[in-house]
Structures are given as C-alpha cells and as structure tokens.
N, C-alpha and C positions, 0 to 999 in steps of 0.2 A: 831618408829611411833607407836601411840596409836589410837585404833578407839573402837567404841561399835555399838553394833547391838541387833535389838530387835528379839528376839525368844518365838513363843508361848510354852507352857509349854512341848508339846511333842517335839519341835522341841529341845527343851534346854534337854530334857530326853535324845532323842536320840544323840546329841550331846557329852551328858558327858559319855553313855554306851561307844560310839564310841572310847574316850580318853582314858577312863578305859581297855576298849579290847585291846587296843594296847599301853598300859603302859604310854602313853604321856599328858601332858595338854591339856587344851581344849583349849589354843591359839595355841600349836602345832599344833593340831588336824587341826585348822581352818589355818592355814598357809600351813599344808601340801596340805589341799585340795585345796586353790587356785594355789598353782603352780602345782600341778597334773592336774589341768583342763587348766590352761595356758599350759601346756607342752601338751596334746593333743590337746588343738584347734592348737598351730604351727604345730606339728606332721602331722595333718590335713592337714593343710596348704601347707607345703612342699608338702606332698603325691599327694595334687589336683594339684599343680603346675609341679609336675613331671607326671601327668597323661598329663597333658594338652601338656606340652613340646612332649611328648612320641605320644598323637594323633596326632600332627601336623607332625611329621617326624617320622613314625612307624618303624624304623629301629633296627633289633635284632641281637646278636649276639649267636653263640654257646660258651657252658663253655670252649670249647678245644679253641674255637678261642678267647675269653676274657681272658684266660689264656697265650696265645700266645701275647695278644696287652698287657700285663702287665707286662712282663717277656721279650719282645723283645732285651733288650739290654745285 
C-alpha cells in the first residue's frame, strides 16, 4: 500500500530528523509511529477492560495463593 501526506516544513524537518537519528527511512519512521500508536491504544483498551472487570468483582489473591493456584497439580 502506498499513501502520501502533506506536512508543513517544520513537520517534515522533524520527521526527517527523527528518521535520521534512528537510522531508518522516513517511511519506516512513519510505519513505526503508526504501529506503536495502535499498540498503545490496544494496551490501554485491554487495561481499561481489565480494570472494569476487577471493579465489578474486586477479588484479590496474595502472591503465595496465586503461586499455589498456578502449581496446584
């Protein structure tokens, strides 16, 4: 897939400098930024869902109890 975007001169300079500092192409820099953003938003969603699940049923276990449950067999 190929796409284009318009950047003002300051945005373009910053993007080129970021890519140069990391030794990657401009395309790789944008790809990295996109997928890091997707991953961050996914992680946030998973954390929010886990918190809601915990808030609905706030059961906790000690570390000792957790290990016993994991290795009970």
